[in-house]
C-alpha positions as a LaTeX table, in Angstrom:
\begin{tabular}{lrrr}
\hline
Residue & $x$ (\AA) & $y$ (\AA) & $z$ (\AA) \\
\hline
Met1 & 65.66 & 90.25 & 109.49 \\
Asp2 & 67.66 & 92.18 & 112.04 \\
Thr3 & 69.87 & 94.87 & 110.45 \\
Ser4 & 73.00 & 93.66 & 112.23 \\
Ile5 & 72.47 & 90.12 & 110.94 \\
Ala6 & 71.99 & 91.44 & 107.41 \\
Leu7 & 75.23 & 93.43 & 107.66 \\
Ile8 & 77.12 & 90.39 & 108.94 \\
Cys9 & 75.81 & 88.27 & 106.07 \\
Cys10 & 76.70 & 90.94 & 103.52 \\
Phe11 & 80.21 & 91.37 & 104.96 \\
Ser12 & 80.75 & 87.60 & 105.03 \\
Asn13 & 79.73 & 87.31 & 101.38 \\
Met14 & 82.15 & 90.08 & 100.42 \\
Ile15 & 85.03 & 88.31 & 102.20 \\
Ile16 & 84.20 & 85.01 & 100.53 \\
Tyr17 & 83.97 & 86.74 & 97.15 \\
Phe18 & 87.51 & 88.19 & 97.21 \\
Ile19 & 88.97 & 85.02 & 98.76 \\
Leu20 & 87.55 & 83.07 & 95.83 \\
His21 & 89.11 & 85.52 & 93.37 \\
Gln22 & 92.43 & 85.07 & 95.16 \\
Leu23 & 92.14 & 81.26 & 94.98 \\
Val24 & 91.21 & 81.28 & 91.29 \\
Gly25 & 94.27 & 83.46 & 90.69 \\
Val26 & 96.45 & 80.89 & 92.47 \\
Cys27 & 94.97 & 78.12 & 90.32 \\
Tyr28 & 95.82 & 80.03 & 87.13 \\
Glu29 & 99.28 & 80.98 & 88.38 \\
Tyr30 & 100.26 & 77.36 & 89.09 \\
Gly31 & 98.02 & 75.57 & 86.58 \\
Thr32 & 96.03 & 73.74 & 89.24 \\
Gly33 & 92.88 & 72.38 & 87.60 \\
Val34 & 93.22 & 74.86 & 84.73 \\
Gly35 & 95.86 & 75.65 & 82.15 \\
Lys36 & 98.72 & 77.71 & 83.58 \\
Asp37 & 98.08 & 81.34 & 82.60 \\
Glu38 & 99.79 & 84.10 & 84.56 \\
Val39 & 97.92 & 86.83 & 82.66 \\
Glu40 & 94.63 & 85.32 & 83.86 \\
Ala41 & 96.11 & 84.98 & 87.36 \\
Val42 & 96.90 & 88.71 & 87.37 \\
Lys43 & 93.28 & 89.45 & 86.38 \\
Tyr44 & 91.89 & 87.53 & 89.36 \\
Tyr45 & 94.53 & 88.80 & 91.78 \\
Arg46 & 93.62 & 92.35 & 90.77 \\
Met47 & 89.93 & 91.71 & 91.45 \\
Ala48 & 90.73 & 90.51 & 94.98 \\
Ala49 & 93.40 & 93.18 & 95.55 \\
Asp50 & 90.97 & 95.93 & 94.55 \\
Gln51 & 88.71 & 94.68 & 97.33 \\
Gly52 & 91.50 & 94.97 & 99.90 \\
Asp53 & 92.86 & 91.41 & 100.06 \\
Ala54 & 96.49 & 91.80 & 101.21 \\
Asp55 & 97.53 & 88.32 & 100.02 \\
Ala56 & 96.14 & 89.08 & 96.57 \\
Gln57 & 97.99 & 92.40 & 96.54 \\
Asn58 & 101.23 & 90.56 & 97.30 \\
Asn59 & 100.57 & 87.86 & 94.69 \\
Leu60 & 99.61 & 90.49 & 92.16 \\
Gly61 & 102.93 & 92.27 & 92.61 \\
Glu62 & 104.97 & 89.07 & 92.45 \\
Thr63 & 103.14 & 87.73 & 89.40 \\
Trp64 & 103.17 & 91.06 & 87.61 \\
Ile65 & 106.97 & 91.12 & 87.74 \\
Arg66 & 107.11 & 87.80 & 85.82 \\
Val67 & 104.42 & 88.63 & 83.25 \\
\hline
\end{tabular}
């Protein structure tokens, strides 16, 4: 496999990984498909925020204020 293709695949997987953490956090924050649990939402927002997701960083701050 070409090195550039491998890097693109790796980078794409990293982006998908923190987007999924962000989305799971949203589900917990609003109780969509799971029981509403803002503490759990903060956990998932932090995972995505630690990976550089700006939306997760914003949601983390907003949710943290309420928890």
